[in-house]
N, C-alpha and C positions, 0 to 999 in steps of 0.2 A: 549230491544236492542239486538236482537239475531245476531249471527255472523256465520251462516251456509253459506257455499260457494254456489254461483250460479253455475249451471251446465256448463255455457259457459265461466266462468272466467278462466284465466291462470295465474299461478305463474311463474315468469320468471327465467330461468337459463341463461347459456351462449348462446348467439346467434351467428350464422354464418353470415358473410357478403354476402348478396345476391344483385346482381346488375341488374339482368334481371327483366323486368316488364311484368306482365301478362295482363289479360283482366279486364274490369270493372272499377268502380270508388268507392272510399271510402273517408270518412271524419274521421280523427283522432281527437278525442275531449278529452281535459283535463276535469277534474271534478271540483275540488275545485277552487273557484274564477273565473271559466269559465262558468260552468252550475249552480253551487251551491253557495249560499251566505254563505260561511263557517264562516266568521267573525260574522255575525248576529246570526247564529245558535250556534256556539261554545262559542265565547268570550262575547256575550251579553246574549242570552236567556238561554243556558245551565249553564253558570256561575251564572246567577241570580237564576236559579232553585236550585243550590247548596246553595246559600246564604239563601234561604227560610228555609233551614234546619239548619241554624246557622253556616255555614262554612264561616270563614272570608276570605276576598279576598287574603290576603297574604298566608294563608294556602292552598287555592285552587291553586294558581300559583306555590307554592313550590312543592306541590304534583304532579302537572302536569309536571313540569320540571324534576322531579325525574323519572317518568315512561315513558315520551315521547320517550327517546332513545331506549326503548325496544318495542315500538309499543303501541300507545294509545288504551285504551278501557275503557268503563265506569267501568267495574268490577275492573280493575287494579287501576283506580283512587280512587275508594272507598276503596280498600285494603290499598293503601298508606295513605289515610286520617285516616284510622283505626290504622295503624302502628304508625302514628304521634300523636295519641291520640285525634284527632279532632272528630272522630266518636267513641262513647263509646259503643262498643259491636256489636255482630252479629245481634241482633234484629233491631237496628236502621239502620245498614247497609242494611239489607234485605228490610226494609221499604223504604229506599231511593232508592234502586235499582228498586224495583217494581213500585214506583211512577214515577221515571224518565223514566223508560222503557215504561210506559203507556203514559206519557205526550209527549214523543218524538217518538212515533211509526209511525207517519205520518209526513214525512219531505217534502212533496210536496210544502208547502208554502215557503220553502227556495230556490226553483228554481227561477232563474232570470226570469222575466216576458216573455222575448222573447224566452225562451228555447222550450216549447212545440210546438209552431208554426214552429220554425226553423227545429226541428227534423222531424216533420211530412212532411214538404215541401221537405226536403232532401230525405226522404224515397220515396216520390211520384215521385221524379226525378231520382230514380234508384240508389242512393248512398247507399252503405253499411255504417253503422255507427259502429265505433270502439272506445271504450273508453280506453284511456291510462291514468292510474291514479297512481300518486306517493303516497305512504303511506302504513301503515300496512294493509295487505290484509283483515283481519277480520273487522277492523273498516271501511275501505273504502267500503267493501261489504255491511255492515249494512246501510251506508248512501245512497249508490246507490239504494239498494232495497227499503228502506223506502221512498225514493223520487219518486219511481214509474218508474224509468228509465230503469231498467234491461231488461225488455222485448223488448225494442226498439233497442237494440244493437245486431249486429251479433257476436261481439266478445268483451269481457271485459278482460283487462289485468292490473294487479297491479304489481308495482315494488317498492321495498324498497331501490333501488340503486339510489343515487343522480346522476342526469344526465344520467340515464339509458334508457331514451326513444329513444335515437339514436340507441341503440342496438335492441330495440323492433322493430323498423322500418325495420331493416335488414330482419326479418322474414316475414314481411308483404309486402314488396315491390315487391316480385316475383308474388304476386297474383293480382296486380292491374296495369292497364295502367295509371291511373290518381289517385293521392293522394293529399289531402290537410290536413293541420293540424291547429287546433285552440287551442291556449294555452295562459295563462297569464304570463308564465315564459319565458323571452327572452333566458335564458340559455338552456332550453329544446328545444326551436325552433332552436337555433343555432346548438345544437348537432345533431338534426335530419337532418337539411338542409345541414350541413357540410358533412354528409355521403351520402346524396341523393339529389343532386342538382336540380332534377326535382320536388321536393316537393314544393307545394304551401303553404306558411306559413302565418298565420294570428295571429298577436299579439293583444290579446283583453285585455283591461284594464277596469275593472268594477268600479274603483275608480279614479275620476279626481283629478288632483293636488290640486284644490281648496277644495276638501273634506278633505284633511289633514290639512287644516288651520282653526282652530276653537278653542273654549275654551278648555283648558286642562282638561282632564277627560272625555270628550265626544267622541273625535275622537280616542284616542289610542285603545280602544277595538272595536269600530264599524268597523274600517278599519285596525285593528292591523296587520294582515298578508298581506292583499292585498296591502297595501300602501308600503310595503317593496319592492315590485317588480318594483315600479316606479324608484328606484335608480339602478337597474341592467341594465348595458349597453348591447346593442345588437352588436355582432360582424358582423352579417350578416343582409341583408335587409329583412324586413318582412312588410306585409300590416298591418298597425295599425288601430284599430277600438275600438269603445266604446260599441258596441252591436253586436249581431249576425245578426241583420238586415243589417249590412254593409258588410256581407260576401256573395259574389255572388254565386249562385248555377247554 
């Protein structure tokens, strides 16, 4: 799991408010829970891979909670497990890192099934594709590259600021006459649309309410993060959809 930056990615500082629109069309896409099945990757398969090395579930979650605020990475997670005494020594840590790095080097299977066809159709119709992703830039960069998506985007922007996507749009709006955004987080869509009323917004939900109703122990990890967005209210109106097939191009 390497974390070198893509040449097109941008780390975000302060943005100026731009109200003029330019030429062309672009689609702004979120990554986690929109294009990428993050819960299945992280909370099911990666967590299970740690367990195969004897890492207990409570230690895995405790170490995750400790390092998440400073930006998740596999190396940091292993360091924290070593600090807690769960991993005994550098040799075991190195073996774990190398094994997990190899096992999760190809993340294309974690793309939602409708993603490749939608991105290709959008490109054929002349849309620029722009990825706006919240999270640690190095960790997000790894997931985007390993899923094979990086070459498809004209611009990739990562932000660590909660609700920062509205500011990102300020810099982009001057370049395009038509913009639409697809995201699973109502708060992010609200922040973007509040600043730019012409923005077409699509609120996508990859987990149906019925998916969160099941035997205890099965659902919490499979839909751990995605299900939380079901309870976030929208202040503004967005087109609601369950798949990218419902987004008109």
